[in-house]
DSSP file (Angstrom, degrees, kcal/mol; ACC not computed):
  #  RESIDUE AA STRUCTURE BP1 BP2  ACC     N-H-->O    O-->H-N    N-H-->O    O-->H-N    TCO  KAPPA ALPHA  PHI   PSI    X-CA   Y-CA   Z-CA
    1    1 A M    >         0   0    0      0, 0.0     3,-2.0     0, 0.0     4,-0.2   0.000 360.0 360.0 360.0 -38.8    0.0   -2.4  -10.1
    2    2 A C  G >   +     0   0    0      1,-0.3     3,-1.8     2,-0.2    25,-0.1   0.764 360.0  70.2 -64.6 -23.6    1.9   -4.1   -7.3
    3    3 A R  G 3  S+     0   0    0      1,-0.3    -1,-0.3     3,-0.0     0, 0.0   0.717  90.4  63.7 -65.0 -17.1    4.5   -1.4   -7.2
    4    4 A N  G <  S+     0   0    0     -3,-2.0     2,-0.8    22,-0.1    -1,-0.3   0.564  80.6  90.9 -83.1  -8.4    1.8    0.9   -5.8
    5    5 A I    <   -     0   0    0     -3,-1.8     2,-0.3    -4,-0.2    18,-0.0  -0.804  65.6-170.0 -89.4 115.9    1.5   -1.2   -2.7
    6    6 A H        -     0   0    0     -2,-0.8     2,-0.1    13,-0.2    -2,-0.1  -0.694  31.3 -89.2-107.5 157.0    3.9    0.3   -0.2
    7    7 A Q        +     0   0    0     -2,-0.3    -1,-0.1     1,-0.1     0, 0.0  -0.411  39.4 179.7 -60.4 135.5    5.1   -0.9    3.2
    8    8 A L        +     0   0    0     -2,-0.1     7,-0.6     7,-0.1     3,-0.4   0.534  45.7  97.8-115.3 -13.7    2.8    0.5    5.9
    9    9 A H  S    S+     0   0    0      1,-0.2    61,-0.1     5,-0.1    52,-0.0  -0.547  81.5  14.2 -85.9 143.6    4.3   -1.0    9.0
   10   10 A N  S    S+     0   0    0      1,-0.2    60,-2.9    -2,-0.2     2,-0.3   0.884  84.1 136.3  68.2  46.3    6.7    0.9   11.4
   11   11 A F  B     -a   70   0A   0     -3,-0.4    -1,-0.2    58,-0.2    60,-0.2  -0.899  54.3-110.0-117.0 152.1    6.2    4.5   10.3
   12   12 A E  S    S+     0   0    0     58,-1.9    60,-0.5    -2,-0.3     3,-0.0  -0.978 110.5  30.8-121.0 116.5    5.7    7.6   12.3
   13   13 A P  S    S-     0   0    0      0, 0.0     3,-0.1     0, 0.0    -1,-0.1   0.589 112.3-113.8 -73.7 162.0    3.0    8.7   12.1
   14   14 A P        -     0   0    0      0, 0.0    -5,-0.1     0, 0.0    -2,-0.1  -0.092  44.0 -74.5 -60.4 162.0    1.3    5.3   11.6
   15   15 A A        -     0   0    0     -7,-0.6     2,-0.1    -4,-0.1    -7,-0.1  -0.267  52.0-128.3 -57.1 140.6   -0.4    4.4    8.3
   16   16 A T     >  -     0   0    0     -3,-0.1     4,-2.2     1,-0.1     5,-0.2  -0.414  21.8-107.5 -86.3 166.6   -3.8    6.1    7.9
   17   17 A Q  H  > S+     0   0    0      1,-0.2     4,-2.7     2,-0.2     5,-0.2   0.869 121.9  56.2 -60.0 -36.4   -7.0    4.5    7.0
   18   18 A D  H  > S+     0   0    0      2,-0.2     4,-2.4     1,-0.2    -1,-0.2   0.899 107.5  47.4 -63.5 -40.8   -6.7    6.0    3.5
   19   19 A E  H  > S+     0   0    0      2,-0.2     4,-2.0     1,-0.2    -2,-0.2   0.901 112.7  48.8 -67.1 -40.7   -3.3    4.4    3.0
   20   20 A V  H  X S+     0   0    0     -4,-2.2     4,-2.1     2,-0.2    -2,-0.2   0.925 113.3  47.2 -63.8 -44.5   -4.5    1.0    4.2
   21   21 A R  H  X S+     0   0    0     -4,-2.7     4,-2.7     1,-0.2    -2,-0.2   0.886 109.4  53.9 -66.2 -38.6   -7.5    1.3    1.9
   22   22 A A  H  X S+     0   0    0     -4,-2.4     4,-2.2     2,-0.2    -1,-0.2   0.895 109.2  48.5 -62.8 -39.6   -5.3    2.3   -1.1
   23   23 A A  H  X S+     0   0    0     -4,-2.0     4,-2.2     2,-0.2    -1,-0.2   0.907 111.6  49.8 -65.8 -40.9   -3.2   -0.8   -0.5
   24   24 A A  H  X S+     0   0    0     -4,-2.1     4,-2.6     2,-0.2    -2,-0.2   0.908 109.6  51.8 -63.5 -41.8   -6.3   -3.0   -0.4
   25   25 A L  H  X S+     0   0    0     -4,-2.7     4,-2.5     1,-0.2    -2,-0.2   0.929 110.1  48.2 -60.4 -46.0   -7.6   -1.4   -3.6
   26   26 A Q  H  X S+     0   0    0     -4,-2.2     4,-2.2     1,-0.2    -1,-0.2   0.891 111.4  51.0 -63.4 -38.7   -4.3   -2.1   -5.4
   27   27 A F  H  X S+     0   0    0     -4,-2.2     4,-2.7     2,-0.2     5,-0.2   0.939 111.6  46.3 -62.9 -47.1   -4.3   -5.7   -4.1
   28   28 A V  H  X S+     0   0    0     -4,-2.6     4,-2.7     1,-0.2     6,-0.3   0.892 111.4  52.7 -64.7 -39.4   -7.8   -6.3   -5.3
   29   29 A R  H  X>S+     0   0    0     -4,-2.5     4,-1.7    -5,-0.2     5,-1.0   0.923 112.2  45.7 -59.5 -44.0   -7.1   -4.8   -8.7
   30   30 A K  H  <5S+     0   0    0     -4,-2.2    -2,-0.2     2,-0.2    -1,-0.2   0.943 115.6  44.5 -66.3 -47.5   -4.1   -7.0   -9.1
   31   31 A V  H  <5S+     0   0    0     -4,-2.7    -2,-0.2     1,-0.2    -1,-0.2   0.899 119.1  42.2 -65.0 -40.9   -5.9  -10.2   -8.0
   32   32 A S  H  <5S-     0   0    0     -4,-2.7    -1,-0.2    -5,-0.2    -2,-0.2   0.724 100.2-132.9 -80.3 -20.5   -9.0   -9.5  -10.1
   33   33 A G  T  <5S+     0   0    0     -4,-1.7     2,-0.4    -5,-0.3    -3,-0.2   0.710  73.0 103.7  75.9  19.2   -7.1   -8.3  -13.2
   34   34 A S      < -     0   0    0     -5,-1.0    -1,-0.2    -6,-0.3    -2,-0.2  -0.997  54.7-165.0-138.6 134.2   -9.4   -5.3  -13.4
   35   35 A T  S    S+     0   0    0     -2,-0.4    -1,-0.1     1,-0.3    -6,-0.1   0.742  93.6  23.0 -86.2 -24.7   -8.9   -1.6  -12.4
   36   36 A K  S    S-     0   0    0     -7,-0.1    -1,-0.3     9,-0.0     6,-0.1  -0.937  84.9-139.2-141.9 117.1  -12.6   -1.0  -12.6
   37   37 A P        -     0   0    0      0, 0.0     5,-0.1     0, 0.0    -8,-0.0  -0.280  25.0-102.9 -74.2 160.2  -15.1   -3.8  -12.2
   38   38 A S    >>  -     0   0    0      1,-0.1     4,-1.0     3,-0.0     3,-0.9  -0.292  39.1-102.2 -69.0 165.6  -18.3   -4.2  -14.2
   39   39 A Q  T 34 S+     0   0    0      1,-0.3     4,-0.5     2,-0.2     3,-0.4   0.859 124.1  58.2 -59.1 -34.6  -21.5   -3.2  -12.6
   40   40 A A  T 34 S+     0   0    0      1,-0.2    -1,-0.3     2,-0.1     4,-0.2   0.795 115.6  34.6 -66.3 -27.4  -22.2   -6.9  -12.0
   41   41 A N  T <> S+     0   0    0     -3,-0.9     4,-2.5     1,-0.1    -1,-0.2   0.433  89.2  97.1-106.3  -1.3  -19.0   -7.3  -10.0
   42   42 A A  H  X S+     0   0    0     -4,-1.0     4,-2.8    -3,-0.4     5,-0.2   0.885  83.7  50.4 -59.3 -42.6  -18.8   -3.9   -8.3
   43   43 A E  H  > S+     0   0    0     -4,-0.5     4,-2.4     1,-0.2    -1,-0.2   0.926 113.2  45.0 -63.9 -44.9  -20.4   -5.1   -5.0
   44   44 A A  H  > S+     0   0    0     -4,-0.2     4,-2.3     2,-0.2    -1,-0.2   0.894 113.7  51.2 -65.0 -39.9  -18.0   -8.1   -4.7
   45   45 A F  H  X S+     0   0    0     -4,-2.5     4,-2.0     2,-0.2    -2,-0.2   0.938 113.1  44.2 -61.7 -49.7  -15.0   -5.8   -5.7
   46   46 A D  H  X S+     0   0    0     -4,-2.8     4,-2.3     1,-0.2    -2,-0.2   0.877 112.6  51.9 -64.9 -39.1  -16.0   -3.2   -3.0
   47   47 A R  H  X S+     0   0    0     -4,-2.4     4,-2.6    -5,-0.2    -1,-0.2   0.906 108.8  51.0 -64.8 -41.3  -16.6   -5.9   -0.4
   48   48 A A  H  X S+     0   0    0     -4,-2.3     4,-2.6     2,-0.2     5,-0.3   0.905 109.1  51.0 -63.3 -41.2  -13.2   -7.4   -1.1
   49   49 A I  H  X S+     0   0    0     -4,-2.0     4,-2.5     2,-0.2    -2,-0.2   0.936 111.7  47.6 -60.8 -46.1  -11.5   -4.0   -0.7
   50   50 A D  H  X S+     0   0    0     -4,-2.3     4,-2.2     1,-0.2    -2,-0.2   0.924 113.7  46.9 -61.1 -45.6  -13.3   -3.5    2.7
   51   51 A E  H  X S+     0   0    0     -4,-2.6     4,-2.3     2,-0.2    -1,-0.2   0.899 114.0  46.7 -65.9 -41.2  -12.4   -7.0    4.0
   52   52 A I  H  X S+     0   0    0     -4,-2.6     4,-2.6     2,-0.2    -1,-0.2   0.886 111.0  52.3 -69.6 -38.2   -8.7   -6.7    2.9
   53   53 A A  H  X S+     0   0    0     -4,-2.5     4,-2.4    -5,-0.3    -2,-0.2   0.913 110.9  48.1 -62.2 -42.3   -8.4   -3.2    4.4
   54   54 A E  H  X S+     0   0    0     -4,-2.2     4,-2.2     2,-0.2    -2,-0.2   0.922 113.1  47.1 -63.8 -44.6   -9.8   -4.5    7.7
   55   55 A A  H  X S+     0   0    0     -4,-2.3     4,-2.3     1,-0.2    -2,-0.2   0.893 112.0  51.2 -64.8 -39.4   -7.5   -7.5    7.7
   56   56 A T  H  X S+     0   0    0     -4,-2.6     4,-2.8     2,-0.2    -2,-0.2   0.919 109.6  49.3 -63.5 -44.2   -4.5   -5.2    6.9
   57   57 A Q  H  X S+     0   0    0     -4,-2.4     4,-2.4     2,-0.2    -2,-0.2   0.899 110.3  50.9 -63.8 -40.3   -5.4   -2.9    9.7
   58   58 A R  H  X S+     0   0    0     -4,-2.2     4,-1.5     2,-0.2    -1,-0.2   0.914 111.4  49.1 -61.5 -41.9   -5.6   -5.8   12.2
   59   59 A L  H  X S+     0   0    0     -4,-2.3     4,-1.8     2,-0.2     3,-0.5   0.950 111.4  47.8 -62.2 -49.6   -2.2   -7.0   11.0
   60   60 A L  H  < S+     0   0    0     -4,-2.8    -1,-0.2     1,-0.2    -2,-0.2   0.884 111.3  51.5 -60.0 -39.0   -0.6   -3.6   11.4
   61   61 A D  H  < S+     0   0    0     -4,-2.4    -1,-0.2     1,-0.2    -2,-0.2   0.807 113.2  45.3 -67.0 -29.4   -2.2   -3.2   14.8
   62   62 A A  H  < S+     0   0    0     -4,-1.5    -2,-0.2    -3,-0.5    -1,-0.2   0.704  89.5 100.6 -89.3 -21.8   -0.8   -6.6   15.9
   63   63 A L     <  -     0   0    0     -4,-1.8     2,-0.3    -5,-0.1   -53,-0.1  -0.385  52.0-168.6 -69.1 140.9    2.8   -6.3   14.5
   64   64 A V        +     0   0    0     -2,-0.1     2,-0.3   -54,-0.0    -2,-0.0  -0.941   8.5 172.6-126.8 152.2    5.5   -5.4   17.0
   65   65 A T        -     0   0    0     -2,-0.3   -55,-0.0     2,-0.1    -2,-0.0  -0.991  33.9-149.7-154.2 154.2    9.1   -4.3   16.3
   66   66 A T  S    S+     0   0    0     -2,-0.3    -1,-0.1     2,-0.1    -2,-0.0   0.464  70.5 106.4-100.7  -5.2   12.1   -3.0   18.2
   67   67 A A  S    S-     0   0    0      1,-0.1    -2,-0.1     3,-0.0     3,-0.1  -0.432  82.0-103.2 -71.8 146.9   13.3   -1.0   15.2
   68   68 A P        -     0   0    0      0, 0.0    -1,-0.1     0, 0.0    -2,-0.1  -0.402  47.2 -92.2 -67.5 149.2   12.9    2.7   15.3
   69   69 A P        -     0   0    0      0, 0.0   -58,-0.2     0, 0.0     2,-0.2  -0.263  42.7-119.0 -61.2 147.9   10.0    4.1   13.3
   70   70 A K  B     -a   11   0A   0    -60,-2.9   -58,-1.9   -61,-0.1     2,-0.5  -0.543  17.1-122.1 -87.6 154.1   10.8    5.1    9.7
   71   71 A D     >  -     0   0    0     -2,-0.2     4,-2.4   -60,-0.2     5,-0.2  -0.857  12.9-145.8 -96.5 126.0   10.4    8.6    8.4
   72   72 A R  H  > S+     0   0    0     -2,-0.5     4,-2.3   -60,-0.5     5,-0.2   0.895  98.1  49.6 -59.5 -43.1    8.1    8.8    5.4
   73   73 A E  H  > S+     0   0    0      2,-0.2     4,-2.1     1,-0.2    -1,-0.2   0.900 111.4  48.5 -66.5 -40.0   10.0   11.6    3.7
   74   74 A A  H  > S+     0   0    0      2,-0.2     4,-2.1     1,-0.2    -1,-0.2   0.907 112.3  49.0 -65.5 -41.6   13.4    9.9    4.1
   75   75 A E  H  X S+     0   0    0     -4,-2.4     4,-2.2     2,-0.2    -2,-0.2   0.887 110.6  51.0 -65.8 -38.5   12.0    6.6    2.7
   76   76 A A  H  X S+     0   0    0     -4,-2.3     4,-2.3     2,-0.2    -2,-0.2   0.895 109.2  51.0 -64.9 -40.0   10.4    8.5   -0.3
   77   77 A A  H  X S+     0   0    0     -4,-2.1     4,-2.1     2,-0.2    -2,-0.2   0.902 109.5  50.4 -64.4 -40.7   13.8   10.2   -1.0
   78   78 A K  H  X S+     0   0    0     -4,-2.1     4,-2.4     2,-0.2    -2,-0.2   0.913 110.3  50.1 -62.2 -42.5   15.5    6.8   -0.9
   79   79 A A  H  X S+     0   0    0     -4,-2.2     4,-2.4     1,-0.2    -2,-0.2   0.899 109.7  50.6 -64.1 -40.7   12.9    5.4   -3.4
   80   80 A K  H  X S+     0   0    0     -4,-2.3     4,-2.5     2,-0.2    -1,-0.2   0.899 110.4  49.8 -63.8 -39.6   13.4    8.3   -5.7
   81   81 A E  H  X S+     0   0    0     -4,-2.1     4,-2.3     2,-0.2    -2,-0.2   0.905 110.0  50.2 -66.5 -41.2   17.2    7.8   -5.6
   82   82 A R  H  X S+     0   0    0     -4,-2.4     4,-2.6     2,-0.2    -2,-0.2   0.914 112.6  47.4 -61.8 -41.9   16.8    4.1   -6.4
   83   83 A A  H  X S+     0   0    0     -4,-2.4     4,-2.6     2,-0.2     6,-0.3   0.899 109.6  53.3 -65.9 -40.1   14.5    4.9   -9.3
   84   84 A R  H  X>S+     0   0    0     -4,-2.5     5,-2.1     1,-0.2     4,-0.7   0.925 113.8  42.3 -60.8 -44.3   17.0    7.5  -10.6
   85   85 A Q  H  <5S+     0   0    0     -4,-2.3     3,-0.4     3,-0.2    -2,-0.2   0.900 114.0  51.9 -68.2 -40.9   19.8    5.0  -10.5
   86   86 A R  H  <5S+     0   0    0     -4,-2.6    -2,-0.2     1,-0.2    -1,-0.2   0.898 119.8  33.4 -63.1 -41.8   17.6    2.2  -12.0
   87   87 A Y  H  <5S-     0   0    0     -4,-2.6    -1,-0.2    -5,-0.2    -2,-0.2   0.370 107.9-118.1-100.8   4.1   16.4    4.3  -15.0
   88   88 A G  T  <5 +     0   0    0     -4,-0.7    -3,-0.2    -3,-0.4    -4,-0.1   0.852  51.4 166.2  66.2  35.1   19.6    6.4  -15.4
   89   89 A I      < -     0   0    0     -5,-2.1    -1,-0.2    -6,-0.3    -2,-0.1  -0.711  39.3-115.2 -84.7 129.3   17.9    9.7  -14.7
   90   90 A P              0   0    0      0, 0.0    -1,-0.1     0, 0.0    -5,-0.0  -0.295 360.0 360.0 -64.2 150.8   20.4   12.5  -14.1
   91   91 A A              0   0    0     -7,-0.0    -2,-0.0   -10,-0.0    -7,-0.0   0.478 360.0 360.0 -68.2 360.0   20.4   14.0  -10.6
């Protein structure tokens, strides 16, 4: 599950609310050990996602860097190439 949490800082355009929420969802899934909570735990699960998404957005808003923003497509291509090499997939 943690492999689905991607870096969100220093991209152009900045991370969207959907991306922040998706990262929060993956974090809560990992911590709770559950991809879908029971009805008894659904409220706590959803509340945790909301709180983590808010904290993540505050963090992203507060971070500063002098590095140039990254390009999403270029970073995705690099990740695909690393996976291709890791798993021995022909080009």
